[in-house]
LUMPA-355187 format. One record per residue (C-alpha): residue number from 1; residue in three letters; x, y, z. Coordinates in steps of 0.001 Angstrom, whole numbers, plus 500000, padded with zeros to 6 digits. Layout:
// LUMPA-355187
<rec><pos>NUM</pos><code>ala</code><east>X</east><north>Y</north><up>Z</up></rec>
...
// end
This chain:
// LUMPA-355187
<rec><pos>1</pos><code>unk</code><east>508194</east><north>699884</north><up>794760</up></rec>
<rec><pos>2</pos><code>unk</code><east>510098</east><north>701861</north><up>792142</up></rec>
<rec><pos>3</pos><code>unk</code><east>512023</east><north>699910</north><up>790448</up></rec>
<rec><pos>4</pos><code>unk</code><east>514623</east><north>703141</north><up>791023</up></rec>
<rec><pos>5</pos><code>unk</code><east>515230</east><north>702134</north><up>795069</up></rec>
<rec><pos>6</pos><code>unk</code><east>516656</east><north>698219</north><up>793715</up></rec>
<rec><pos>7</pos><code>unk</code><east>517153</east><north>697613</north><up>790106</up></rec>
<rec><pos>8</pos><code>unk</code><east>516987</east><north>693125</north><up>790033</up></rec>
<rec><pos>9</pos><code>unk</code><east>513565</east><north>694049</north><up>789439</up></rec>
<rec><pos>10</pos><code>unk</code><east>514177</east><north>694922</north><up>786284</up></rec>
<rec><pos>11</pos><code>unk</code><east>515343</east><north>691231</north><up>785498</up></rec>
<rec><pos>12</pos><code>unk</code><east>512457</east><north>689004</north><up>784096</up></rec>
<rec><pos>13</pos><code>unk</code><east>510775</east><north>686606</north><up>786668</up></rec>
<rec><pos>14</pos><code>unk</code><east>512165</east><north>688285</north><up>789884</up></rec>
<rec><pos>15</pos><code>unk</code><east>509377</east><north>691019</north><up>789850</up></rec>
<rec><pos>16</pos><code>unk</code><east>507136</east><north>688606</north><up>789626</up></rec>
<rec><pos>17</pos><code>unk</code><east>508256</east><north>685404</north><up>792527</up></rec>
<rec><pos>18</pos><code>unk</code><east>509270</east><north>689321</north><up>794489</up></rec>
<rec><pos>19</pos><code>unk</code><east>505450</east><north>691052</north><up>794239</up></rec>
<rec><pos>20</pos><code>unk</code><east>504079</east><north>687187</north><up>795835</up></rec>
<rec><pos>21</pos><code>unk</code><east>506988</east><north>685929</north><up>798501</up></rec>
<rec><pos>22</pos><code>unk</code><east>507720</east><north>689688</north><up>799596</up></rec>
<rec><pos>23</pos><code>unk</code><east>505738</east><north>691357</north><up>803506</up></rec>
<rec><pos>24</pos><code>unk</code><east>506236</east><north>694446</north><up>803623</up></rec>
<rec><pos>25</pos><code>unk</code><east>506672</east><north>695939</north><up>807992</up></rec>
<rec><pos>26</pos><code>unk</code><east>507191</east><north>698601</north><up>809750</up></rec>
<rec><pos>27</pos><code>unk</code><east>509234</east><north>699202</north><up>813213</up></rec>
<rec><pos>28</pos><code>unk</code><east>509459</east><north>701590</north><up>815692</up></rec>
<rec><pos>29</pos><code>unk</code><east>513027</east><north>704351</north><up>816028</up></rec>
<rec><pos>30</pos><code>unk</code><east>514426</east><north>702051</north><up>818572</up></rec>
<rec><pos>31</pos><code>unk</code><east>512631</east><north>698484</north><up>817975</up></rec>
<rec><pos>32</pos><code>unk</code><east>515897</east><north>695214</north><up>817745</up></rec>
<rec><pos>33</pos><code>unk</code><east>515435</east><north>694051</north><up>814101</up></rec>
<rec><pos>34</pos><code>unk</code><east>517619</east><north>691101</north><up>813718</up></rec>
<rec><pos>35</pos><code>unk</code><east>518906</east><north>690172</north><up>817383</up></rec>
<rec><pos>36</pos><code>unk</code><east>522104</east><north>688299</north><up>818240</up></rec>
<rec><pos>37</pos><code>unk</code><east>523102</east><north>684488</north><up>817950</up></rec>
<rec><pos>38</pos><code>unk</code><east>519613</east><north>683345</north><up>816393</up></rec>
<rec><pos>39</pos><code>unk</code><east>519863</east><north>682417</north><up>812427</up></rec>
<rec><pos>40</pos><code>unk</code><east>517655</east><north>685528</north><up>810433</up></rec>
<rec><pos>41</pos><code>unk</code><east>515259</east><north>684232</north><up>808302</up></rec>
<rec><pos>42</pos><code>unk</code><east>514419</east><north>687370</north><up>805975</up></rec>
<rec><pos>43</pos><code>unk</code><east>516467</east><north>690069</north><up>804615</up></rec>
<rec><pos>44</pos><code>unk</code><east>515698</east><north>693124</north><up>805304</up></rec>
<rec><pos>45</pos><code>unk</code><east>515450</east><north>695237</north><up>801997</up></rec>
<rec><pos>46</pos><code>unk</code><east>514569</east><north>699197</north><up>803029</up></rec>
<rec><pos>47</pos><code>unk</code><east>511963</east><north>701215</north><up>801836</up></rec>
<rec><pos>48</pos><code>unk</code><east>511933</east><north>704702</north><up>805027</up></rec>
<rec><pos>49</pos><code>unk</code><east>514234</east><north>705384</north><up>806825</up></rec>
<rec><pos>50</pos><code>unk</code><east>518153</east><north>704466</north><up>808767</up></rec>
<rec><pos>51</pos><code>unk</code><east>518927</east><north>700974</north><up>810390</up></rec>
<rec><pos>52</pos><code>unk</code><east>522268</east><north>700648</north><up>812240</up></rec>
<rec><pos>53</pos><code>unk</code><east>524176</east><north>697984</north><up>813096</up></rec>
<rec><pos>54</pos><code>unk</code><east>525789</east><north>696652</north><up>816011</up></rec>
<rec><pos>55</pos><code>unk</code><east>528659</east><north>694264</north><up>816814</up></rec>
<rec><pos>56</pos><code>unk</code><east>528293</east><north>694077</north><up>820346</up></rec>
<rec><pos>57</pos><code>unk</code><east>530890</east><north>692296</north><up>822306</up></rec>
<rec><pos>58</pos><code>unk</code><east>530938</east><north>689850</north><up>825937</up></rec>
<rec><pos>59</pos><code>unk</code><east>531183</east><north>692670</north><up>827858</up></rec>
<rec><pos>60</pos><code>unk</code><east>527765</east><north>694135</north><up>826417</up></rec>
<rec><pos>61</pos><code>unk</code><east>529736</east><north>697838</north><up>824629</up></rec>
<rec><pos>62</pos><code>unk</code><east>528640</east><north>698149</north><up>820846</up></rec>
<rec><pos>63</pos><code>unk</code><east>530297</east><north>699106</north><up>817627</up></rec>
<rec><pos>64</pos><code>unk</code><east>528500</east><north>700081</north><up>814871</up></rec>
<rec><pos>65</pos><code>unk</code><east>529140</east><north>699093</north><up>811917</up></rec>
<rec><pos>66</pos><code>unk</code><east>526931</east><north>700125</north><up>809713</up></rec>
<rec><pos>67</pos><code>unk</code><east>524061</east><north>702093</north><up>808964</up></rec>
<rec><pos>68</pos><code>unk</code><east>521310</east><north>700372</north><up>806812</up></rec>
<rec><pos>69</pos><code>unk</code><east>519405</east><north>703464</north><up>804472</up></rec>
<rec><pos>70</pos><code>unk</code><east>516455</east><north>703189</north><up>801519</up></rec>
<rec><pos>71</pos><code>unk</code><east>517405</east><north>701121</north><up>799349</up></rec>
<rec><pos>72</pos><code>unk</code><east>519716</east><north>699127</north><up>800915</up></rec>
<rec><pos>73</pos><code>unk</code><east>520204</east><north>696345</north><up>802663</up></rec>
<rec><pos>74</pos><code>unk</code><east>521969</east><north>694405</north><up>805495</up></rec>
<rec><pos>75</pos><code>unk</code><east>525557</east><north>693300</north><up>804059</up></rec>
<rec><pos>76</pos><code>unk</code><east>525336</east><north>690623</north><up>807022</up></rec>
<rec><pos>77</pos><code>unk</code><east>522338</east><north>689032</north><up>806693</up></rec>
<rec><pos>78</pos><code>unk</code><east>523393</east><north>688457</north><up>803730</up></rec>
<rec><pos>79</pos><code>unk</code><east>525978</east><north>686972</north><up>804423</up></rec>
<rec><pos>80</pos><code>unk</code><east>525206</east><north>684703</north><up>807284</up></rec>
<rec><pos>81</pos><code>unk</code><east>521819</east><north>684006</north><up>804935</up></rec>
<rec><pos>82</pos><code>unk</code><east>523127</east><north>682108</north><up>802448</up></rec>
<rec><pos>83</pos><code>unk</code><east>526145</east><north>681338</north><up>804452</up></rec>
<rec><pos>84</pos><code>unk</code><east>523483</east><north>679029</north><up>807192</up></rec>
<rec><pos>85</pos><code>unk</code><east>525265</east><north>680556</north><up>810227</up></rec>
<rec><pos>86</pos><code>unk</code><east>524019</east><north>682382</north><up>813498</up></rec>
<rec><pos>87</pos><code>unk</code><east>523676</east><north>686245</north><up>813286</up></rec>
<rec><pos>88</pos><code>unk</code><east>526896</east><north>687835</north><up>814517</up></rec>
<rec><pos>89</pos><code>unk</code><east>525057</east><north>691149</north><up>814497</up></rec>
<rec><pos>90</pos><code>unk</code><east>521963</east><north>693041</north><up>815820</up></rec>
<rec><pos>91</pos><code>unk</code><east>519737</east><north>696072</north><up>814015</up></rec>
<rec><pos>92</pos><code>unk</code><east>518418</east><north>698291</north><up>815705</up></rec>
<rec><pos>93</pos><code>unk</code><east>515554</east><north>701473</north><up>814195</up></rec>
<rec><pos>94</pos><code>unk</code><east>517574</east><north>703627</north><up>814796</up></rec>
<rec><pos>95</pos><code>unk</code><east>514383</east><north>706059</north><up>812933</up></rec>
<rec><pos>96</pos><code>unk</code><east>510873</east><north>705009</north><up>811865</up></rec>
<rec><pos>97</pos><code>unk</code><east>511945</east><north>702059</north><up>809579</up></rec>
<rec><pos>98</pos><code>unk</code><east>509408</east><north>700865</north><up>806398</up></rec>
<rec><pos>99</pos><code>unk</code><east>510847</east><north>697930</north><up>804588</up></rec>
<rec><pos>100</pos><code>unk</code><east>510289</east><north>694621</north><up>802408</up></rec>
<rec><pos>101</pos><code>unk</code><east>510908</east><north>691391</north><up>804512</up></rec>
<rec><pos>102</pos><code>unk</code><east>512070</east><north>688264</north><up>801964</up></rec>
<rec><pos>103</pos><code>unk</code><east>512620</east><north>684919</north><up>803687</up></rec>
<rec><pos>104</pos><code>unk</code><east>516590</east><north>684144</north><up>803424</up></rec>
<rec><pos>105</pos><code>unk</code><east>515290</east><north>680699</north><up>801874</up></rec>
<rec><pos>106</pos><code>unk</code><east>513726</east><north>682179</north><up>798791</up></rec>
<rec><pos>107</pos><code>unk</code><east>516989</east><north>685232</north><up>798780</up></rec>
<rec><pos>108</pos><code>unk</code><east>519643</east><north>681556</north><up>798446</up></rec>
<rec><pos>109</pos><code>unk</code><east>517585</east><north>680826</north><up>796201</up></rec>
<rec><pos>110</pos><code>unk</code><east>517475</east><north>683949</north><up>793961</up></rec>
<rec><pos>111</pos><code>unk</code><east>521187</east><north>683913</north><up>794294</up></rec>
<rec><pos>112</pos><code>unk</code><east>522133</east><north>681206</north><up>792148</up></rec>
<rec><pos>113</pos><code>unk</code><east>518661</east><north>681577</north><up>789745</up></rec>
<rec><pos>114</pos><code>unk</code><east>518576</east><north>685790</north><up>789406</up></rec>
<rec><pos>115</pos><code>unk</code><east>521547</east><north>686876</north><up>787526</up></rec>
<rec><pos>116</pos><code>unk</code><east>521052</east><north>690614</north><up>789000</up></rec>
<rec><pos>117</pos><code>unk</code><east>520282</east><north>689425</north><up>792834</up></rec>
<rec><pos>118</pos><code>unk</code><east>523008</east><north>687755</north><up>793021</up></rec>
<rec><pos>119</pos><code>unk</code><east>524454</east><north>691202</north><up>791282</up></rec>
<rec><pos>120</pos><code>unk</code><east>523233</east><north>693345</north><up>794370</up></rec>
<rec><pos>121</pos><code>unk</code><east>524446</east><north>690907</north><up>798131</up></rec>
<rec><pos>122</pos><code>unk</code><east>528117</east><north>691453</north><up>796085</up></rec>
<rec><pos>123</pos><code>unk</code><east>527402</east><north>694879</north><up>795629</up></rec>
<rec><pos>124</pos><code>unk</code><east>526307</east><north>694976</north><up>799373</up></rec>
<rec><pos>125</pos><code>unk</code><east>528650</east><north>692907</north><up>800885</up></rec>
<rec><pos>126</pos><code>unk</code><east>530850</east><north>695535</north><up>798913</up></rec>
<rec><pos>127</pos><code>unk</code><east>529804</east><north>697929</north><up>799670</up></rec>
<rec><pos>128</pos><code>unk</code><east>530003</east><north>697371</north><up>803618</up></rec>
<rec><pos>129</pos><code>unk</code><east>533678</east><north>695989</north><up>803575</up></rec>
<rec><pos>130</pos><code>unk</code><east>534967</east><north>699859</north><up>803035</up></rec>
<rec><pos>131</pos><code>unk</code><east>532175</east><north>700789</north><up>806417</up></rec>
<rec><pos>132</pos><code>unk</code><east>533037</east><north>698460</north><up>808315</up></rec>
<rec><pos>133</pos><code>unk</code><east>537331</east><north>698058</north><up>808100</up></rec>
<rec><pos>134</pos><code>unk</code><east>536768</east><north>702291</north><up>808834</up></rec>
<rec><pos>135</pos><code>unk</code><east>534927</east><north>701116</north><up>811880</up></rec>
<rec><pos>136</pos><code>unk</code><east>537303</east><north>698714</north><up>813635</up></rec>
<rec><pos>137</pos><code>unk</code><east>540290</east><north>701386</north><up>811833</up></rec>
<rec><pos>138</pos><code>unk</code><east>538474</east><north>704368</north><up>814064</up></rec>
<rec><pos>139</pos><code>unk</code><east>539148</east><north>701610</north><up>817627</up></rec>
<rec><pos>140</pos><code>unk</code><east>542032</east><north>700260</north><up>816853</up></rec>
<rec><pos>141</pos><code>unk</code><east>543905</east><north>704020</north><up>815622</up></rec>
<rec><pos>142</pos><code>unk</code><east>542046</east><north>706972</north><up>816524</up></rec>
<rec><pos>143</pos><code>unk</code><east>541402</east><north>708982</north><up>819573</up></rec>
<rec><pos>144</pos><code>unk</code><east>537575</east><north>709354</north><up>821722</up></rec>
<rec><pos>145</pos><code>unk</code><east>537652</east><north>712184</north><up>820645</up></rec>
<rec><pos>146</pos><code>unk</code><east>538281</east><north>712229</north><up>816428</up></rec>
<rec><pos>147</pos><code>unk</code><east>536714</east><north>708528</north><up>816917</up></rec>
<rec><pos>148</pos><code>unk</code><east>533727</east><north>711648</north><up>818693</up></rec>
<rec><pos>149</pos><code>unk</code><east>534132</east><north>713248</north><up>815553</up></rec>
<rec><pos>150</pos><code>unk</code><east>533075</east><north>710099</north><up>813072</up></rec>
<rec><pos>151</pos><code>unk</code><east>530891</east><north>709351</north><up>814916</up></rec>
<rec><pos>152</pos><code>unk</code><east>528280</east><north>712503</north><up>814667</up></rec>
<rec><pos>153</pos><code>unk</code><east>529103</east><north>712884</north><up>811138</up></rec>
<rec><pos>154</pos><code>unk</code><east>528134</east><north>709386</north><up>810042</up></rec>
<rec><pos>155</pos><code>unk</code><east>524823</east><north>709514</north><up>812103</up></rec>
<rec><pos>156</pos><code>unk</code><east>523822</east><north>712422</north><up>810618</up></rec>
<rec><pos>157</pos><code>unk</code><east>524804</east><north>712078</north><up>807061</up></rec>
<rec><pos>158</pos><code>unk</code><east>522546</east><north>708216</north><up>807787</up></rec>
<rec><pos>159</pos><code>unk</code><east>519900</east><north>709969</north><up>808862</up></rec>
<rec><pos>160</pos><code>unk</code><east>520398</east><north>713226</north><up>806666</up></rec>
<rec><pos>161</pos><code>unk</code><east>519865</east><north>715337</north><up>809791</up></rec>
<rec><pos>162</pos><code>unk</code><east>521790</east><north>717793</north><up>811813</up></rec>
<rec><pos>163</pos><code>unk</code><east>519426</east><north>717909</north><up>815030</up></rec>
<rec><pos>164</pos><code>unk</code><east>520151</east><north>713916</north><up>816446</up></rec>
<rec><pos>165</pos><code>unk</code><east>517917</east><north>712967</north><up>819392</up></rec>
<rec><pos>166</pos><code>unk</code><east>519956</east><north>711279</north><up>821903</up></rec>
<rec><pos>167</pos><code>unk</code><east>521733</east><north>711674</north><up>824579</up></rec>
<rec><pos>168</pos><code>unk</code><east>525170</east><north>712076</north><up>826142</up></rec>
<rec><pos>169</pos><code>unk</code><east>525704</east><north>708652</north><up>827549</up></rec>
<rec><pos>170</pos><code>unk</code><east>524204</east><north>707195</north><up>824768</up></rec>
<rec><pos>171</pos><code>unk</code><east>526434</east><north>708075</north><up>821968</up></rec>
<rec><pos>172</pos><code>unk</code><east>528603</east><north>706988</north><up>825547</up></rec>
<rec><pos>173</pos><code>unk</code><east>527235</east><north>703191</north><up>825651</up></rec>
<rec><pos>174</pos><code>unk</code><east>528743</east><north>703128</north><up>821099</up></rec>
<rec><pos>175</pos><code>unk</code><east>531461</east><north>704878</north><up>821646</up></rec>
<rec><pos>176</pos><code>unk</code><east>531990</east><north>702090</north><up>824659</up></rec>
<rec><pos>177</pos><code>unk</code><east>533405</east><north>705336</north><up>826907</up></rec>
<rec><pos>178</pos><code>unk</code><east>531696</east><north>707178</north><up>830193</up></rec>
<rec><pos>179</pos><code>unk</code><east>529172</east><north>709486</north><up>830168</up></rec>
<rec><pos>180</pos><code>unk</code><east>531400</east><north>712279</north><up>831539</up></rec>
<rec><pos>181</pos><code>unk</code><east>534053</east><north>711727</north><up>828836</up></rec>
<rec><pos>182</pos><code>unk</code><east>532033</east><north>712531</north><up>826426</up></rec>
<rec><pos>183</pos><code>unk</code><east>529940</east><north>714936</north><up>827731</up></rec>
<rec><pos>184</pos><code>unk</code><east>533296</east><north>717364</north><up>828110</up></rec>
<rec><pos>185</pos><code>unk</code><east>534195</east><north>716330</north><up>824262</up></rec>
<rec><pos>186</pos><code>unk</code><east>530685</east><north>717409</north><up>823174</up></rec>
<rec><pos>187</pos><code>unk</code><east>531019</east><north>721125</north><up>825594</up></rec>
<rec><pos>188</pos><code>unk</code><east>534098</east><north>721395</north><up>823834</up></rec>
<rec><pos>189</pos><code>unk</code><east>533336</east><north>720894</north><up>820459</up></rec>
<rec><pos>190</pos><code>unk</code><east>530094</east><north>723859</north><up>821622</up></rec>
<rec><pos>191</pos><code>unk</code><east>532283</east><north>725641</north><up>822551</up></rec>
<rec><pos>192</pos><code>unk</code><east>534550</east><north>725870</north><up>818938</up></rec>
<rec><pos>193</pos><code>unk</code><east>530707</east><north>726559</north><up>817703</up></rec>
<rec><pos>194</pos><code>unk</code><east>530395</east><north>722832</north><up>816251</up></rec>
<rec><pos>195</pos><code>unk</code><east>526713</east><north>722305</north><up>817534</up></rec>
<rec><pos>196</pos><code>unk</code><east>524656</east><north>722995</north><up>820704</up></rec>
<rec><pos>197</pos><code>unk</code><east>523491</east><north>720597</north><up>823446</up></rec>
<rec><pos>198</pos><code>unk</code><east>519697</east><north>720634</north><up>824489</up></rec>
<rec><pos>199</pos><code>unk</code><east>518148</east><north>717829</north><up>826307</up></rec>
<rec><pos>200</pos><code>unk</code><east>518676</east><north>713998</north><up>824576</up></rec>
<rec><pos>201</pos><code>unk</code><east>519201</east><north>716637</north><up>821572</up></rec>
<rec><pos>202</pos><code>unk</code><east>522768</east><north>718008</north><up>819644</up></rec>
<rec><pos>203</pos><code>unk</code><east>522580</east><north>720448</north><up>817225</up></rec>
<rec><pos>204</pos><code>unk</code><east>525106</east><north>720034</north><up>814274</up></rec>
<rec><pos>205</pos><code>unk</code><east>526492</east><north>724259</north><up>813779</up></rec>
<rec><pos>206</pos><code>unk</code><east>529157</east><north>723669</north><up>811143</up></rec>
<rec><pos>207</pos><code>unk</code><east>530866</east><north>720347</north><up>809544</up></rec>
<rec><pos>208</pos><code>unk</code><east>532504</east><north>718653</north><up>811400</up></rec>
// end
């Protein structure tokens, strides 16, 4: 693995341990990587692809908290494993993903021993904090049309693509609204020239 992806590997000692305990894993788009209400056994370090982290409600609604991209890890997985708590999130491969899995027990040990890993964990948590707050603010204070625009922008940036392979129903599920509402709002954005709609696909034509 390139040290440019994960700077903590530059610290003396941790690289050797990393090569010994790290496991290479691959997931297809749509695969569930972390399930709610279970202990997190490994920490994902993403090499390629994008993972979306979701909070599910008891009613089955979903709220996207943040995306994990190449060179990043999951803040909730890190904090939950350190506290030895059950997972309260679901992580799903947004596209095909390649990652290195570090056992949670090793991650906890590294946190005590290696300052570079400790800094990586703290930076990861700090970076995700703002994204989680923004997600909550969006639900609390924004109208559904504003949330849809934010959603499309965030997903496009995460995937680094202006073409989103997604259905109206999937968007509705992730925004906790109806398919009819999403279809109407997408049609309005298409009429404004912001995007173009296809079957199970949305192409963003201009800055949303």
